[in-house]
C-alpha positions as CSV (number, residue, x, y, z in Angstrom):
1,X,-9.2,-5.3,5.5
2,X,-5.8,-4.3,4.0
3,X,-2.7,-6.5,4.4
4,X,-0.1,-5.0,6.7
5,X,3.5,-5.9,7.6
6,X,4.9,-4.7,10.9
7,X,8.4,-5.2,12.1
8,X,9.2,-4.7,15.8
9,X,12.4,-6.1,17.3
10,X,11.7,-9.2,19.5
11,X,13.7,-7.9,22.4
12,X,15.2,-4.6,23.5
13,X,17.0,-3.2,26.5
14,X,15.7,-0.3,28.5
15,X,16.9,2.9,26.9
16,X,17.6,1.4,23.5
17,X,16.5,3.2,20.3
18,X,14.8,0.7,18.1
19,X,13.4,1.0,14.6
20,X,9.7,0.2,14.0
21,X,8.7,-0.5,10.3
22,X,5.2,-0.7,9.0
23,X,3.7,-1.2,5.5
24,X,0.1,-1.3,4.5
25,X,-1.3,-2.5,1.1
26,X,-3.3,0.5,-0.1
27,X,-3.7,2.0,-3.7
28,X,-3.4,5.7,-2.6
29,X,-5.5,7.1,-5.5
30,X,-5.0,10.9,-5.8
31,X,-8.3,11.6,-7.6
32,X,-6.5,13.1,-10.6
33,X,-6.2,10.0,-12.7
34,X,-8.6,9.2,-15.5
35,X,-9.6,5.5,-16.1
36,X,-9.7,3.9,-19.5
37,X,-13.5,4.7,-19.7
38,X,-12.7,8.4,-19.4
39,X,-14.1,8.8,-15.9
40,X,-12.1,10.2,-13.1
41,X,-10.9,7.6,-10.5
42,X,-12.2,8.8,-7.1
43,X,-9.7,9.9,-4.5
44,X,-8.8,7.2,-2.0
45,X,-5.8,8.0,0.2
46,X,-4.7,7.3,3.7
47,X,-4.6,10.6,5.6
48,X,-3.2,9.7,9.0
49,X,-1.0,7.1,10.7
50,X,-0.6,6.9,14.5
51,X,1.4,4.5,16.7
52,X,0.6,4.2,20.4
53,X,2.4,2.4,23.2
54,X,-0.2,1.4,25.8
55,X,-2.5,4.3,24.6
56,X,0.2,7.0,24.6
57,X,1.0,8.4,21.1
58,X,4.7,7.8,20.3
59,X,4.6,8.6,16.6
60,X,2.1,10.2,14.2
61,X,2.2,11.2,10.6
62,X,0.0,13.0,8.2
63,X,-0.1,11.4,4.7
64,X,-0.9,13.2,1.4
65,X,-1.7,12.3,-2.2
66,X,2.0,12.4,-3.1
67,X,2.7,9.3,-1.0
68,X,3.1,6.2,-3.2
69,X,0.8,3.2,-3.0
70,X,1.4,0.7,-0.2
71,X,2.9,3.3,2.1
72,X,6.0,2.2,4.1
73,X,7.0,4.1,7.2
74,X,10.0,3.5,9.5
75,X,10.7,5.5,12.7
76,X,12.9,5.3,15.7
77,X,11.5,4.7,19.2
78,X,13.4,4.9,22.5
79,X,12.0,2.2,24.7
80,X,11.7,2.3,28.5
81,X,9.1,-0.3,29.2
82,X,7.3,-3.3,27.7
83,X,3.8,-2.9,26.3
84,X,1.5,-3.2,23.4
85,X,2.1,-1.1,20.3
86,X,-1.1,-0.2,18.4
87,X,-0.9,1.0,14.8
88,X,-3.8,2.9,13.2
89,X,-4.3,4.0,9.7
90,X,-7.2,6.4,8.8
91,X,-8.2,7.3,5.3
92,X,-10.9,8.6,2.9
93,X,-14.3,7.0,2.8
94,X,-14.2,6.1,6.5
95,X,-11.2,3.7,6.1
96,X,-9.8,2.7,9.5
97,X,-7.5,-0.1,10.3
98,X,-5.7,-1.0,13.5
99,X,-3.1,-3.6,14.2
100,X,-1.1,-4.5,17.4
101,X,2.3,-5.8,18.3
102,X,4.0,-6.7,21.5
103,X,7.1,-4.8,22.6
104,X,9.4,-6.7,25.1
105,X,11.9,-4.6,27.0
106,X,14.4,-6.3,29.3
């Protein structure tokens, strides 16, 4: 399981626009690099990121080989209710990781 860092404000007021920040430790190998033994390093990238609030998609991004290792994403979210945010990363070779965070709206 890859290490993730997720930043969600502890409290927000209804109607506020908050910033969600996520980072995942991942090498993002393009498949074009050659190792010291002369063999090509296999492609291993994250292809998709999705954030859901209580099951409803609130942000999604397609990722490509040009993204650096340890992808960092930040995005705004207008909040209307409290709930559970779930973050999902999907990648090559069946990679799938999901994390959750609680969103508290006053």
